[in-house]
C-alpha positions in Angstrom: 0.0 0.0 0.0 2.8 2.4 0.9 4.5 1.8 -2.4 1.2 2.5 -4.2 0.8 5.9 -2.4 4.4 6.8 -3.2 3.8 6.2 -6.8 0.7 8.4 -6.8 2.4 11.2 -5.0 5.3 11.1 -7.3 3.0 11.2 -10.4 1.1 14.2 -9.0 4.3 16.1 -8.2 5.5 15.4 -11.8 2.2 16.9 -13.2 2.6 20.0 -11.0 6.2 20.5 -12.0 5.4 20.1 -15.6 2.4 22.6 -15.3 4.6 25.1 -13.5 7.2 24.8 -16.1 4.7 25.2 -18.9 3.2 28.4 -17.2 6.6 29.8 -16.7 7.6 29.2 -20.3 4.3 30.8 -21.6 4.7 33.8 -19.4 8.2 34.3 -20.6 7.0 34.1 -24.2 4.3 36.7 -23.6 6.8 39.0 -21.9 9.2 38.7 -24.8 6.4 39.5 -27.3 5.4 42.6 -25.2 8.9 43.8 -25.1 9.3 43.3 -28.8 6.2 45.4 -29.5 7.4 48.3 -27.3 10.9 48.1 -28.5 10.1 47.9 -32.3 11.3 51.1 -34.0 10.1 52.6 -37.2 12.2 54.2 -40.0 12.9 57.3 -37.9 14.1 55.2 -35.0 11.0 55.9 -32.8 9.6 53.1 -30.7 6.0 52.3 -30.1 6.3 53.5 -26.6 7.8 56.9 -27.7 4.9 57.4 -30.1 2.4 56.6 -27.4 4.0 59.2 -25.1 3.9 61.8 -27.8 0.2 61.2 -28.5 -0.5 61.5 -24.8 1.3 64.8 -24.6 -0.8 66.3 -27.5 -4.1 64.9 -26.0 -3.7 66.3 -22.5 -6.9 68.1 -21.1 -4.9 71.3 -20.5 -4.4 71.7 -24.3 -8.1 72.3 -24.8 -8.5 75.7 -23.1 -5.2 76.9 -24.7 -6.5 75.9 -28.1 -9.8 77.8 -27.5 -7.8 80.9 -26.5 -5.7 80.8 -29.6 -8.9 80.5 -31.8 -10.5 83.5 -30.0 -7.4 85.6 -30.5 -7.3 84.8 -34.2 -11.0 85.7 -34.5 -10.5 89.0 -32.7 -7.6 90.0 -34.9 -9.0 88.8 -38.3 -12.7 89.7 -38.1 -12.1 93.5 -37.9 -9.8 93.3 -40.9 -12.6 91.8 -42.9 -14.7 95.0 -42.5 -12.0 97.5 -43.6 -14.2 99.4 -46.1 -16.8 100.3 -43.5 -14.0 101.3 -41.0 -12.6 103.6 -43.7 -15.9 105.3 -44.1 -16.4 105.8 -40.3 -13.0 107.1 -39.5 -13.3 110.5 -41.3 -16.6 111.1 -39.4 -15.0 110.4 -36.1 -12.0 112.6 -36.8 -14.4 115.4 -37.9 -16.3 115.2 -34.6 -13.1 115.3 -32.5 -11.8 118.2 -34.5 -15.2 120.0 -34.1 -15.2 119.5 -30.4 -11.6 120.6 -29.8 -12.1 123.7 -31.9 -15.3 125.1 -30.5 -15.8 123.5 -27.0 -15.6 126.1 -24.2 -15.5 125.2 -20.5 -16.0 127.5 -17.5 -16.0 126.9 -13.7 -19.1 127.9 -11.9 -19.8 128.1 -8.1 -22.2 129.0 -5.4 -21.1 131.3 -2.6 -23.2 131.4 0.6 -24.7 134.7 1.6 -22.6 136.7 3.9 -19.3 135.5 2.5 -17.3 138.3 1.1 -14.4 137.9 -1.4 -12.2 140.4 -3.3 -13.4 141.3 -6.8 -12.6 139.0 -9.7 -11.7 136.0 -7.5 -14.9 134.1 -7.8 -16.4 132.3 -10.8 -19.8 132.6 -12.5 -22.6 131.9 -10.1 -24.4 128.6 -10.5 -27.7 130.3 -10.9 -26.4 132.4 -13.8 -25.0 129.3 -15.6 -28.4 127.5 -15.3 -30.4 130.5 -16.6 -27.9 130.9 -19.4 -28.3 127.2 -20.4 -32.1 127.6 -20.4 -31.8 130.6 -22.7 -29.5 128.7 -25.0 -31.9 125.8 -25.4 -33.4 125.3 -28.9 -35.0 121.9 -28.7 -34.3 120.0 -25.4 -33.2 120.3 -21.8 -32.4 117.1 -19.9 -31.8 117.2 -16.1 -30.6 114.4 -13.9 -31.1 115.3 -10.2 -31.3 113.9 -6.7 -34.3 115.9 -5.6 -36.1 119.2 -6.3 -36.8 122.1 -3.9 -36.3 125.3 -5.9 -39.4 127.3 -5.0 -40.1 129.5 -2.0 -42.4 127.8 0.5 -43.7 128.1 4.0 -41.3 125.5 5.4 -38.2 127.6 4.3 -39.4 131.3 4.2 -36.1 132.8 3.2 -35.8 135.7 0.8 -32.7 134.1 -0.8 -35.0 131.4 -2.2 -35.9 133.9 -5.0 -32.9 132.6 -7.0 -34.3 129.1 -7.0 -37.7 130.5 -7.9 -36.2 132.3 -10.9 -34.7 129.0 -12.2 -37.9 127.2 -11.7 -40.0 129.8 -13.6 -37.5 129.8 -16.4 -37.8 126.0 -16.8 -41.6 126.2 -16.6 -41.7 128.8 -19.4 -39.3 126.8 -21.5 -41.5 123.7 -21.3 -44.8 125.5 -21.9 -44.4 128.7 -23.9 -41.3 127.8 -25.8 -42.2 124.1 -26.3 -38.7 122.9 -25.2 -38.6 119.2 -24.7 -37.9 119.1 -20.9 -37.0 115.7 -19.5 -36.1 115.0 -15.9 -34.6 111.9 -14.2 -34.8 112.1 -10.4 -34.6 109.9 -7.3 -37.7 108.3 -6.0 -39.7 110.8 -3.9 -39.6 110.4 -0.1 -41.2 112.2 2.8 -38.2 114.3 3.3 -37.9 115.0 -0.5 -41.4 114.9 -2.0 -40.3 116.6 -5.3 -43.3 118.8 -5.4 -41.6 121.0 -8.0 -41.5 118.3 -10.6 -45.0 117.2 -9.8 -46.1 120.8 -10.7 -44.1 120.7 -14.0 -45.8 117.4 -14.9 -49.2 118.9 -14.0 -48.6 121.9 -16.3 -47.4 119.5 -19.0 -44.0 121.3 -19.0 -41.8 118.2 -18.4 -41.5 114.4 -18.6 -40.4 113.1 -15.3 -38.9 109.6 -14.4 -38.4 108.7 -10.8 -35.9 105.9 -10.1 -36.4 103.6 -7.1 -32.9 102.2 -6.5 -34.1 100.2 -3.4 -36.2 98.1 -5.7 -33.8 98.1 -8.6 -30.5 97.4 -6.8 -31.6 96.7 -3.2 -30.2 100.0 -1.9 -28.9 103.4 -3.0 -30.1 106.7 -4.5 -29.8 108.6 -7.8 -27.3 111.2 -6.7 -26.4 112.6 -10.1 -26.5 116.3 -10.9 -26.1 117.4 -14.5 -27.9 119.3 -17.3 -27.7 118.6 -21.0 -29.0 121.2 -23.5 -29.6 120.3 -27.1 -27.0 117.5 -26.7 -24.5 120.3 -27.2 -24.1 122.2 -23.9 -24.1 120.9 -20.4 -23.6 121.5 -16.7 -22.2 119.0 -14.2 -21.4 119.7 -10.6 -22.3 119.3 -6.9 -25.3 121.6 -6.8 -28.7 120.0 -6.2 -31.9 121.4 -7.7 -32.4 123.3 -4.4 -32.5 127.0 -3.8 -30.1 126.5 -0.9 -27.5 125.1 -3.4 -27.6 128.6 -5.0 -27.4 130.8 -1.9 -26.7 128.9 1.2 -24.1 126.2 0.4 -20.7 126.2 -1.3 -21.0 124.3 -4.6 -18.7 123.8 -7.5 -19.4 122.8 -11.1 -18.5 123.2 -14.7 -20.5 124.5 -17.6 -19.6 123.6 -21.2 -20.7 125.2 -24.4 -20.6 123.7 -27.9 -19.2 120.4 -26.6 -21.3 118.0 -28.6 -19.0 115.1 -28.2 -18.8 115.4 -24.4 -22.6 116.1 -24.2 -23.3 113.1 -26.2 -21.3 110.9 -23.9 -23.0 112.4 -20.9 -26.4 111.8 -22.5 -25.7 108.1 -22.6 -26.0 108.1 -18.8 -29.2 110.2 -18.9 -30.7 107.8 -21.5 -30.3 104.9 -19.1 -32.0 106.8 -16.3 -34.8 108.3 -18.4 -36.4 105.1 -19.9 
């Protein structure tokens, strides 16, 4: 019996050894084939592994955004060149406008000096009230005003004689919008209890002006329209610190600039007004 078991064990060991030898030989053959594939070189001496590395370099994800940027740059550079005839037609017009503005545009400082302040002669600039009245007189077709609030007229809350200057400006605007048929447009901040804008309500009632009130709390969540400028005929303009308030003419120091025959600057300023008065 023992001899029988020894024979069986020896035969099994022989089978295992032959199987392991066969597996080892097959794995060696596969390894040699794999090495031959990767070590094979083409006419230029490049191996398969080298080619695969080169392809992986060109196909990296980081190459995609770089390629998009290059395409956009090419479009930005080439597309304007395709429209050269139209550009050639527009350039003389732009040059003409710039030359026109630089030749005829005239700018002057204006200011408000509170009552009781005395200065030597010829050291102060044109009063703000005079600049406003002058712009109203210059108007041929339109007056556009962007303002924080309106309180030009004399009233019982502020019974001061110096409010007469604000009254003069208000009456001049009223006459421009009614008798002279000037297109008077006003963009202002949304009325509040402290600034009810009764002046502009009166202008609307008399059909002297078109008024737009902007509620920045609803539009942007907070803020006010704090702009102060005038545009006349899209040619002349005033911009400064003075509110449409008689106190800005006689009680508070204010500074601004008035411009005549500056159509290019007035047109740029009008872009802001057009956004407010929609």
